[in-house]
C-alpha positions as CSV (number, residue, x, y, z in Angstrom):
1,X,0.0,0.0,0.0
2,X,2.8,2.4,1.0
3,X,4.6,1.7,-2.3
4,X,1.5,2.4,-4.4
5,X,0.9,5.7,-2.6
6,X,4.6,6.7,-3.0
7,X,4.5,5.8,-6.7
8,X,1.5,8.1,-7.2
9,X,3.0,10.9,-5.2
10,X,6.3,10.6,-7.1
11,X,4.5,10.9,-10.4
12,X,2.5,13.9,-9.2
13,X,5.7,15.6,-8.0
14,X,7.5,14.9,-11.2
15,X,4.7,16.4,-13.3
16,X,4.6,19.4,-11.0
17,X,8.4,20.0,-11.4
18,X,8.0,19.6,-15.2
19,X,5.4,22.4,-15.4
20,X,6.4,24.7,-12.6
21,X,8.1,27.3,-14.7
22,X,5.3,27.3,-17.3
23,X,2.7,27.8,-14.5
24,X,4.6,30.8,-13.2
25,X,5.2,32.2,-16.6
26,X,1.5,31.8,-17.6
27,X,0.2,33.4,-14.4
28,X,2.7,36.2,-14.6
29,X,1.6,37.0,-18.2
30,X,-2.0,36.8,-17.2
31,X,-1.4,39.2,-14.3
32,X,0.3,41.7,-16.6
33,X,-2.8,41.6,-19.0
34,X,-5.2,42.0,-16.1
35,X,-3.2,44.9,-14.7
36,X,-3.7,46.9,-17.9
37,X,-7.2,45.8,-18.9
38,X,-10.0,47.3,-16.8
39,X,-13.1,45.3,-15.7
40,X,-15.1,48.4,-15.0
41,X,-16.4,48.9,-18.5
42,X,-17.0,45.3,-19.4
43,X,-20.8,45.3,-19.1
44,X,-21.0,48.4,-21.3
45,X,-19.0,46.6,-24.0
46,X,-21.4,43.6,-24.1
47,X,-24.8,45.0,-24.8
48,X,-26.0,42.2,-27.1
49,X,-25.1,38.9,-28.7
50,X,-23.9,40.4,-32.0
51,X,-20.6,38.9,-33.5
52,X,-18.8,42.1,-32.3
53,X,-20.0,41.7,-28.7
54,X,-19.1,38.0,-28.7
55,X,-15.7,38.7,-30.1
56,X,-15.1,41.4,-27.4
57,X,-16.3,39.0,-24.8
58,X,-13.8,36.4,-25.9
59,X,-11.0,38.9,-25.9
60,X,-11.9,40.1,-22.4
61,X,-12.2,36.5,-21.2
62,X,-8.8,35.7,-22.6
63,X,-7.4,38.7,-20.7
64,X,-8.9,37.6,-17.4
65,X,-8.1,35.2,-14.6
66,X,-8.3,31.5,-15.5
67,X,-10.0,30.6,-12.2
68,X,-13.3,28.9,-13.2
69,X,-15.1,30.0,-10.1
70,X,-14.1,33.6,-10.5
71,X,-15.1,33.5,-14.2
72,X,-18.6,32.2,-13.2
73,X,-18.9,34.9,-10.6
74,X,-17.8,37.7,-12.9
75,X,-20.2,36.5,-15.7
76,X,-23.1,36.9,-13.2
77,X,-21.8,40.3,-12.2
78,X,-21.7,41.4,-15.8
79,X,-25.3,40.1,-16.4
80,X,-26.5,41.9,-13.3
81,X,-25.0,45.2,-14.6
82,X,-26.7,45.0,-17.9
83,X,-24.5,42.8,-20.1
84,X,-26.3,40.5,-22.5
85,X,-26.6,37.0,-21.0
86,X,-25.1,35.3,-24.1
87,X,-22.2,37.6,-24.2
88,X,-21.6,37.1,-20.4
89,X,-21.5,33.3,-21.0
90,X,-19.1,33.7,-23.9
91,X,-16.9,35.7,-21.6
92,X,-17.0,33.0,-19.0
93,X,-16.1,30.2,-21.4
94,X,-13.3,32.2,-23.0
95,X,-11.8,33.0,-19.6
96,X,-11.3,29.3,-18.9
97,X,-10.4,28.1,-22.4
98,X,-8.5,30.9,-24.1
99,X,-6.1,32.0,-21.4
100,X,-2.3,32.1,-21.8
101,X,-1.4,29.7,-18.9
102,X,-3.7,27.0,-20.3
103,X,-2.0,27.0,-23.6
104,X,1.5,26.9,-22.1
105,X,0.7,23.9,-19.8
106,X,-1.0,22.0,-22.7
107,X,2.1,22.5,-24.9
108,X,4.4,21.2,-22.1
109,X,2.4,18.2,-21.1
110,X,0.6,17.2,-24.3
111,X,2.3,19.0,-27.2
112,X,1.8,22.0,-29.3
113,X,-0.9,20.4,-31.4
114,X,-3.2,20.3,-28.4
115,X,-2.6,24.0,-27.7
116,X,-3.4,24.8,-31.3
117,X,-6.6,22.7,-31.1
118,X,-7.6,24.4,-27.8
119,X,-7.3,27.9,-29.3
120,X,-9.0,26.9,-32.5
121,X,-11.7,24.8,-30.9
122,X,-12.4,27.2,-28.1
123,X,-13.9,30.0,-30.3
124,X,-15.7,27.3,-32.3
125,X,-17.3,25.9,-29.1
126,X,-18.3,29.4,-28.1
127,X,-19.8,30.1,-31.5
128,X,-21.8,26.9,-31.3
129,X,-23.0,27.8,-27.8
130,X,-24.1,31.3,-29.0
131,X,-26.0,29.6,-31.9
132,X,-27.8,27.3,-29.5
133,X,-28.7,30.2,-27.2
134,X,-30.2,32.0,-30.2
135,X,-32.2,29.0,-31.3
136,X,-33.5,27.8,-27.9
137,X,-33.2,30.4,-25.2
138,X,-36.6,31.9,-24.6
139,X,-37.4,35.2,-22.9
140,X,-39.4,33.7,-19.9
141,X,-36.4,31.5,-19.0
142,X,-34.0,34.4,-19.4
143,X,-36.2,36.7,-17.2
144,X,-36.5,34.1,-14.5
145,X,-32.7,33.8,-14.5
146,X,-32.3,37.5,-14.2
147,X,-34.6,37.6,-11.2
148,X,-32.6,34.8,-9.6
149,X,-29.3,36.6,-10.4
150,X,-30.6,39.8,-8.8
151,X,-31.1,37.9,-5.5
152,X,-27.4,37.9,-5.2
153,X,-27.0,34.4,-3.7
154,X,-23.5,33.6,-2.8
155,X,-21.5,31.2,-4.9
156,X,-17.7,31.3,-4.9
157,X,-14.9,33.8,-5.5
158,X,-17.3,36.8,-5.9
159,X,-14.8,39.1,-4.2
160,X,-12.0,37.9,-6.5
161,X,-14.2,38.5,-9.5
162,X,-15.1,42.1,-8.4
163,X,-11.5,43.2,-7.8
164,X,-10.2,45.7,-10.3
165,X,-6.7,47.0,-9.8
166,X,-6.0,47.8,-13.5
167,X,-3.9,50.8,-14.3
168,X,-5.6,52.6,-17.2
169,X,-3.7,55.9,-17.1
170,X,-0.1,57.0,-17.3
171,X,1.1,56.1,-20.8
172,X,1.0,53.1,-23.0
173,X,0.6,49.5,-21.9
174,X,4.3,48.9,-21.3
175,X,4.7,52.1,-19.3
176,X,1.6,51.3,-17.2
177,X,2.8,47.8,-16.5
178,X,6.3,49.0,-15.5
179,X,5.1,51.8,-13.3
180,X,5.0,51.3,-9.4
181,X,1.2,51.0,-9.5
182,X,1.4,48.5,-12.4
183,X,4.0,46.4,-10.6
184,X,1.8,46.3,-7.5
185,X,-1.2,45.4,-9.5
186,X,0.7,42.6,-11.3
187,X,1.9,41.2,-8.0
188,X,-1.5,41.2,-6.5
189,X,-3.2,39.5,-9.5
190,X,-0.4,36.9,-9.6
191,X,-0.8,36.0,-5.9
192,X,-4.6,36.1,-6.0
193,X,-4.8,33.9,-9.1
194,X,-2.6,31.4,-7.5
195,X,-4.7,31.5,-4.3
196,X,-7.9,31.0,-6.4
197,X,-6.8,27.9,-8.2
198,X,-4.0,26.2,-6.3
199,X,-6.5,23.6,-5.0
200,X,-7.6,22.7,-8.5
201,X,-4.0,22.5,-9.8
202,X,-2.8,20.4,-6.8
203,X,-5.9,18.2,-7.0
204,X,-5.4,17.6,-10.7
205,X,-1.8,16.7,-10.3
206,X,-2.6,14.3,-7.4
207,X,-5.4,12.6,-9.3
208,X,-3.3,12.4,-12.4
209,X,-0.5,10.8,-10.4
210,X,-2.9,8.3,-8.9
211,X,-4.5,7.4,-12.2
212,X,-1.2,7.1,-13.9
213,X,0.2,4.8,-11.2
214,X,-2.8,2.7,-10.3
215,X,-5.1,2.4,-13.3
216,X,-3.8,0.0,-16.0
217,X,-3.6,1.3,-19.5
218,X,-5.8,-1.6,-20.7
219,X,-8.7,-0.2,-18.7
220,X,-8.5,3.2,-20.4
221,X,-8.1,1.6,-23.8
222,X,-11.3,-0.5,-23.3
223,X,-13.2,2.5,-21.8
224,X,-12.3,4.8,-24.7
225,X,-12.9,2.0,-27.3
226,X,-9.4,2.6,-28.8
227,X,-9.5,-0.8,-30.5
228,X,-11.5,0.8,-33.3
229,X,-10.0,4.2,-34.2
230,X,-13.2,5.4,-36.0
231,X,-15.5,4.5,-33.2
232,X,-13.0,6.0,-30.7
233,X,-12.9,9.3,-32.6
234,X,-16.6,9.6,-32.2
235,X,-16.8,8.3,-28.6
236,X,-14.0,10.5,-27.2
237,X,-15.7,13.9,-27.5
238,X,-19.0,12.4,-26.2
239,X,-17.5,10.8,-23.1
240,X,-14.7,13.4,-22.4
241,X,-17.0,16.0,-20.8
242,X,-18.6,13.3,-18.6
243,X,-15.2,12.2,-17.3
244,X,-14.4,15.8,-16.6
245,X,-17.6,16.3,-14.6
246,X,-16.7,13.2,-12.5
247,X,-13.2,14.5,-11.7
248,X,-14.4,17.6,-9.8
249,X,-11.3,19.5,-11.1
250,X,-11.5,22.7,-13.0
251,X,-9.4,25.6,-14.3
252,X,-6.0,24.4,-15.6
253,X,-6.0,21.6,-13.1
254,X,-7.6,19.2,-15.6
255,X,-4.6,19.4,-18.0
256,X,-2.6,16.7,-16.1
257,X,-5.7,14.5,-16.1
258,X,-6.0,15.1,-19.9
259,X,-2.4,13.8,-20.3
260,X,-3.3,10.6,-18.4
261,X,-6.4,10.1,-20.6
262,X,-4.4,10.8,-23.8
263,X,-1.8,8.2,-22.9
264,X,-4.7,5.8,-22.0
265,X,-6.4,6.0,-25.4
266,X,-8.9,8.8,-25.5
267,X,-9.2,10.5,-28.9
268,X,-7.6,13.8,-29.8
269,X,-11.0,15.5,-30.0
270,X,-11.9,13.8,-26.7
271,X,-9.0,15.5,-24.9
272,X,-10.2,18.9,-26.2
273,X,-13.8,18.3,-25.1
274,X,-12.6,17.0,-21.7
275,X,-10.6,20.3,-21.2
276,X,-13.6,22.4,-22.3
277,X,-15.8,20.8,-19.7
278,X,-14.2,22.3,-16.6
279,X,-17.3,24.6,-16.4
280,X,-19.6,21.6,-16.1
281,X,-18.2,20.0,-12.9
282,X,-20.8,19.4,-10.2
283,X,-19.7,22.3,-7.8
284,X,-20.0,24.8,-10.6
285,X,-23.4,23.4,-11.7
286,X,-24.5,24.0,-8.1
287,X,-23.3,27.6,-8.4
288,X,-25.3,28.0,-11.6
289,X,-28.4,26.8,-9.7
290,X,-27.9,29.5,-7.0
291,X,-27.1,32.2,-9.6
292,X,-29.7,31.5,-12.3
293,X,-32.1,28.8,-10.9
294,X,-32.7,25.2,-11.7
295,X,-34.2,25.5,-15.1
296,X,-31.5,27.7,-16.5
297,X,-28.9,25.4,-15.0
298,X,-30.4,22.5,-16.9
299,X,-30.4,24.7,-20.1
300,X,-26.8,25.6,-19.6
301,X,-25.8,22.0,-19.0
302,X,-27.5,20.7,-22.1
303,X,-26.3,23.5,-24.5
304,X,-22.8,23.6,-23.1
305,X,-22.4,19.8,-23.3
306,X,-23.7,19.8,-26.9
307,X,-21.3,22.6,-27.9
308,X,-18.4,20.8,-26.3
309,X,-19.1,17.5,-28.0
310,X,-19.7,19.2,-31.4
311,X,-16.5,21.3,-31.1
312,X,-14.5,18.2,-30.1
313,X,-15.8,16.2,-33.1
314,X,-15.0,19.1,-35.5
315,X,-11.4,19.3,-34.0
316,X,-11.0,15.6,-34.4
317,X,-12.1,15.6,-38.0
318,X,-10.2,18.7,-39.1
319,X,-6.9,18.0,-37.3
320,X,-7.1,14.4,-38.5
321,X,-7.6,15.6,-42.1
322,X,-4.6,18.0,-41.8
323,X,-2.4,15.3,-40.3
324,X,-2.0,17.3,-37.1
325,X,-2.9,14.6,-34.6
326,X,0.2,13.2,-32.9
327,X,0.8,9.6,-34.1
328,X,2.3,8.6,-30.7
329,X,0.9,9.0,-27.2
330,X,3.8,10.4,-25.2
331,X,2.2,13.0,-22.9
332,X,4.4,13.7,-19.9
333,X,3.1,11.5,-17.1
334,X,5.5,8.7,-16.3
335,X,8.7,10.6,-15.7
336,X,8.9,9.8,-12.0
337,X,12.4,11.2,-11.5
338,X,13.9,14.6,-11.6
339,X,17.2,15.5,-13.2
340,X,19.1,18.8,-13.4
341,X,18.4,19.9,-17.0
342,X,16.9,22.9,-18.8
343,X,13.6,22.4,-16.9
344,X,15.4,22.7,-13.6
345,X,17.2,25.9,-14.7
346,X,13.9,27.5,-15.9
347,X,12.2,26.5,-12.7
348,X,14.9,28.2,-10.6
349,X,14.6,31.4,-12.7
350,X,10.8,31.6,-12.6
351,X,10.7,30.6,-8.9
352,X,12.9,33.7,-8.3
353,X,10.4,35.8,-10.3
354,X,7.5,34.3,-8.3
355,X,9.3,35.2,-5.1
356,X,9.8,38.8,-6.2
357,X,6.1,39.1,-7.1
358,X,5.0,37.6,-3.8
359,X,7.4,39.9,-1.9
360,X,5.9,42.9,-3.6
361,X,2.4,41.8,-3.0
362,X,3.0,41.1,0.7
363,X,4.6,44.6,1.1
364,X,1.6,46.3,-0.5
365,X,-1.2,44.7,1.5
366,X,-2.3,41.6,-0.5
367,X,-3.2,39.8,2.8
368,X,-6.3,42.0,3.2
369,X,-7.3,41.3,-0.4
370,X,-6.8,37.6,0.0
371,X,-9.2,37.7,3.0
372,X,-11.9,39.2,0.8
373,X,-11.5,37.0,-2.3
374,X,-14.3,34.6,-1.4
375,X,-16.7,37.2,0.1
376,X,-19.3,38.9,-2.0
377,X,-18.6,42.6,-2.8
378,X,-20.6,45.2,-0.9
379,X,-23.9,46.2,-2.4
380,X,-25.6,49.6,-2.0
381,X,-28.9,49.7,-0.1
382,X,-32.0,49.6,-2.2
383,X,-32.8,52.8,-4.0
384,X,-29.2,54.1,-3.8
385,X,-26.8,54.5,-6.6
386,X,-23.7,56.4,-7.4
387,X,-25.4,58.6,-9.9
388,X,-28.1,60.0,-7.5
389,X,-26.3,60.3,-4.2
390,X,-25.1,63.7,-3.1
391,X,-22.2,64.2,-0.6
392,X,-21.4,60.5,-1.1
393,X,-18.6,58.8,0.7
394,X,-16.4,56.5,-1.3
395,X,-14.3,53.7,0.2
396,X,-12.0,50.9,-1.0
397,X,-13.8,47.5,-0.9
398,X,-10.5,45.9,0.1
399,X,-9.3,48.6,2.5
400,X,-12.4,50.1,4.2
401,X,-10.2,52.6,6.2
402,X,-9.4,54.3,2.9
403,X,-12.2,56.8,2.3
404,X,-12.9,59.9,0.2
405,X,-15.7,62.2,-0.7
406,X,-15.1,61.8,-4.4
407,X,-14.4,58.9,-6.8
408,X,-10.8,57.7,-7.2
409,X,-8.5,54.8,-6.6
410,X,-7.2,53.3,-3.4
411,X,-3.6,54.4,-2.8
412,X,-2.8,51.0,-1.2
413,X,-4.1,48.5,-3.9
414,X,-5.2,50.6,-6.8
415,X,-8.8,49.5,-6.8
416,X,-11.5,51.9,-7.7
417,X,-13.2,53.4,-4.7
418,X,-16.9,52.4,-4.4
419,X,-19.8,54.5,-3.0
420,X,-21.0,53.4,0.4
421,X,-24.3,54.1,2.3
422,X,-22.6,56.5,4.7
423,X,-22.8,60.2,3.6
424,X,-19.6,62.1,3.5
425,X,-18.9,64.4,6.5
426,X,-17.1,67.6,5.9
427,X,-16.3,68.6,9.5
428,X,-12.7,69.3,10.5
429,X,-12.4,66.1,12.5
430,X,-13.1,63.7,9.6
431,X,-10.1,61.8,8.2
432,X,-9.7,61.0,4.5
433,X,-7.1,59.4,2.4
434,X,-6.6,61.2,-0.9
435,X,-7.6,58.9,-3.8
436,X,-5.2,58.4,-6.7
């Protein structure tokens, strides 16, 4: 028993070491993008389900955090603020399927062909989903979902989804990213993204190690019908999302599992549909139920599953016709030992970068923000809004002690100050922090 557990842990650790530098690079690049792309105007940019709005939604999603729970929470927030429901869902799916870190990890563990398929199949899957919404989503169901969303029931990572520390002033993108505020924002996004998904990454690596060490390849080959390539090509995209649902792992944590399944015999398109399905795991379906109600959850499950299967089948057919499906199954799973090579050098370099970003984040108050990540953002009392309040007091949602009698940004974390229910006092004894 001990030997079996040790074998699984050794595989998990070896896979972790293989992708450590890529994870840090991916999250650092994602943090840079988030630091210069503001969330505050997203809902205004997604007023309908036109091709332009869907394309913008995909671009904004690709520029956001890869945490599936944060993506689901932010999509509801966009819907509550007036974004079109279809565009909000397109944003949600793009933020977990078109992000930088996902492509890097897939290239390391599976191969560049899978990264190409993910970034080609992701927009296709979203396009199919949009088409299904246009064909089958009826206004009564949508209005019922809106009423449920306005109840504001708690799901997960609402605080993380609401945080906006982006630097939108002070020069071009490079200048803003390299500024002191930009460096702080990058460090905070880096730390918070890791805090949001480390459980999924760790869980995926542990499960992948266990499956790779304990489950015989013959089982996977029989399960995925790999004895008949044509049947397997059709069966893989159908069963891939179902296996993903059963894994309970989302975000990029399902990539190590995909490597195990690929070595075990699942089809190329099956791997892609498996990775697409991180937004159909049972915990997220339960959040859908809280956010939008049971009927809309059922609608989202059926349409999303259909879009994932269809996109996986198209990827299988197109990449097969182009000769882009790898002929051998050599995903990185079974290297249960670590040697000093280029991977070790890259890991040391990027671990130093991670340490620098963590140091900056700790020095600039990230602990308070981490404490708020899983809490819903403050909501104004009924009948109050920023446009009608006079003598309004503004405060930082992450640093409540930072207040001002006018809009601005928190000097500690860079987040936009939000109106509170307390009117501003103008007596000499009041204390205010000047907003940036």
